[in-house]
LUMPA-757993 format. One line per 3 residues: their letters; for each residue x, y, z of C-alpha. Coordinates in steps of 0.2 Angstrom, whole numbers, plus 5000, padded with zeros to 4 digits. Example, Ala and Ser with C-alpha at 12.3 -4.5 7.8 and 13.67 -1.06 7.14 Angstrom:
<pts>
AS) 5062,4978,5039  5068,4995,5036
</pts>
This chain:
<pts>
MNL) 5000,5000,5000  5014,5012,5004  5021,5011,4986
LAP) 5004,5016,4980  5003,5031,4992  5009,5044,4979
AAL) 4995,5038,4967  4982,5039,4981  4987,5057,4986
YAQ) 4986,5062,4967  4969,5054,4966  4964,5064,4981
LVV) 4969,5080,4973  4960,5075,4957  4944,5072,4967
GHN) 4946,5088,4976  4949,5097,4959  4933,5090,4952
NSR) 4923,5095,4967  4925,5113,4971  4918,5112,4988
LPP) 4931,5099,4994  4950,5102,4997  4962,5107,4991
PFG) 4965,5121,4996  4961,5117,5015  4951,5131,5023
PAR) 4939,5130,5038  4924,5127,5027  4932,5114,5015
FAR) 4940,5105,5030  4923,5103,5038  4916,5096,5022
YVR) 4931,5085,5020  4926,5077,5037  4909,5074,5031
WAW) 4915,5067,5014  4931,5059,5020  4924,5042,5014
LQA) 4922,5048,4997  4938,5057,4995  4949,5045,5004
GAA) 4939,5030,4997  4941,5036,4979  4959,5039,4981
QWF) 4962,5021,4988  4952,5013,4975  4958,5023,4960
SGQ) 4976,5020,4965  4974,5001,4968  4977,5001,4986
TAY) 4960,4993,4990  4967,4976,4985  4981,4977,4997
ARP) 4970,4983,5012  4963,4966,5015  4973,4961,5030
AIA) 4970,4978,5038  4952,4977,5035  4951,4960,5043
RRL) 4960,4966,5058  4948,4982,5059  4933,4971,5058
REG) 4939,4959,5071  4946,4971,5084  4934,4986,5083
PDP) 4915,4990,5084  4905,4988,5068  4910,5003,5056
DFP) 4897,5016,5051  4890,5016,5033  4897,5026,5024
PGV) 4913,5025,5034  4917,5039,5046  4932,5050,5046
RDA) 4943,5038,5056  4938,5023,5045  4938,5032,5028
PLL) 4957,5029,5024  4955,5010,5027  4937,5006,5022
GGS) 4932,5020,5010  4939,5011,4995  4928,4996,4999
VFD) 4913,5007,4995  4920,5010,4978  4926,4992,4976
LLA) 4908,4987,4979  4901,5000,4967  4913,4995,4953
REE) 4908,4977,4955  4889,4981,4954  4888,4996,4943
GEA) 4905,4997,4934  4920,5009,4934  4910,5023,4926
ACV) 4899,5024,4941  4914,5026,4952  4921,5040,4942
HLA) 4903,5048,4942  4902,5046,4961  4920,5053,4964
CDL) 4917,5068,4952  4899,5073,4957  4896,5079,4974
PSG) 4877,5081,4977  4870,5094,4988  4859,5081,4997
GAD) 4874,5072,5007  4881,5055,5007  4864,5046,5007
EAL) 4859,5055,4991  4876,5051,4983  4875,5033,4988
RRA) 4857,5031,4982  4861,5039,4966  4877,5028,4963
FQA) 4868,5012,4967  4853,5015,4955  4841,5022,4968
RPL) 4842,5006,4979  4837,5009,4997  4852,5013,5008
RHT) 4849,4999,5020  4851,4986,5006  4867,4995,5000
ESA) 4873,4995,5018  4870,4976,5019  4879,4973,5003
WRA) 4893,4983,5009  4895,4974,5025  4894,4957,5016
HLA) 4908,4964,5004  4919,4969,5019  4917,4952,5026
QLA) 4922,4944,5009  4937,4955,5008  4942,4951,5025
AAQ) 4941,4932,5022  4949,4932,5005  4967,4926,5004
P) 4980,4937,4996
</pts>
């Protein structure tokens, strides 16, 4: 994962550049939005850089040792679990859906973004699919 860190940082810059309300540049308002959208910005960076495939051991440990993660992942879990949201989206809807999610920040918040990305599927069903996907990632052998 460390070898892909430069690509992930570049992907975060690209996501921020395509969403004028997200950093960079960092200011008080943009930082507050980053905290709410960390799962999207960090998750897109992780997935587009290819880090998600290498996060499996860390995901397994996080699921084993901590409480159940929020959906979408909170700011603490975003760097590790955010990419799994994009990984699930790519499997179910294709890579174009991942690009659209990363580049189009809706005003309705994370719930609206996820409903739109997953073809208007109820959020509770998307959350269930994501939790099953996390368990599958954690159980997979590298």
